[in-house]
C-alpha positions, 0 to 999 in steps of 0.5 A: 813462031820461033825458028832455028837455023842450026842445032849443035853441041857446043863446048866453048860458049859456056865454060864448063858446060856441054850445051845444046845450042840453037841458032835462032833465025831473025836476029835484027842487030846485024853486028859487023863481023857476025859469024852467023849472018846467014841466020838474020832472015827470020823467014828461014829455018825450022820451027822450034816447037815445044814438042821438038825441044822436049824430044831433043832434051830427052835425046841428050838426057845426061849428056848436056848440062845447058841449053843455049839460044843464040842470035835471033 
């Protein structure tokens, strides 16, 4: 089950794109200096179901040009 800790609109991650970005919980890498180290624990977050994702995409229809899945 995929879980996310954050959902936001991002302008800087992909040049010339308006992105709906999800920070996925449970990243096993643990990179030094990670700006999202709070998301490393896989048991936290909200389930990212297909229905939820489709609902969010419909909410931003015509406003976003990219979907990002960060971490995890």
